[in-house]
C-alpha positions in Angstrom: 85.6 103.0 89.5 86.3 102.0 93.1 89.1 103.8 94.9 90.7 102.9 98.2 93.3 105.2 100.0 95.8 103.8 102.4 98.1 105.7 104.8 101.3 104.6 106.5 101.1 105.5 110.2 104.5 106.3 111.6 105.6 105.6 115.1 106.7 102.5 116.9 105.0 100.3 114.4 104.8 101.4 110.7 101.2 100.2 110.2 99.4 100.7 106.9 95.7 101.4 107.3 92.8 102.1 104.9 91.7 105.7 105.6 88.9 106.1 103.0 87.2 104.6 100.0 85.0 105.9 97.2 83.0 104.9 94.2 83.6 107.4 91.4 81.1 108.1 88.5 82.3 110.0 85.5 79.8 112.0 83.5 80.4 113.6 80.1 79.2 117.2 80.0 78.6 119.7 77.2 79.6 123.4 77.0 76.6 124.2 79.2 77.9 121.7 81.9 74.8 119.6 81.5 75.2 115.8 81.1 75.4 114.6 77.5 75.5 111.3 75.7 78.8 109.8 74.7 79.4 109.0 71.0 79.1 105.4 69.9 82.3 103.4 70.1 83.3 101.0 67.3 85.3 98.2 68.9 86.3 96.7 65.5 90.1 96.8 65.2 
């Protein structure tokens, strides 16, 4: 997931600028906080 964060700079000109960006990675963890596999997903509806 890519995330971009923008801020509105106040002053004479209300300029919107990008202040940071990130790429997020989600990891499923078990009770021991170690990474674990996700269960299979059945996409049949």
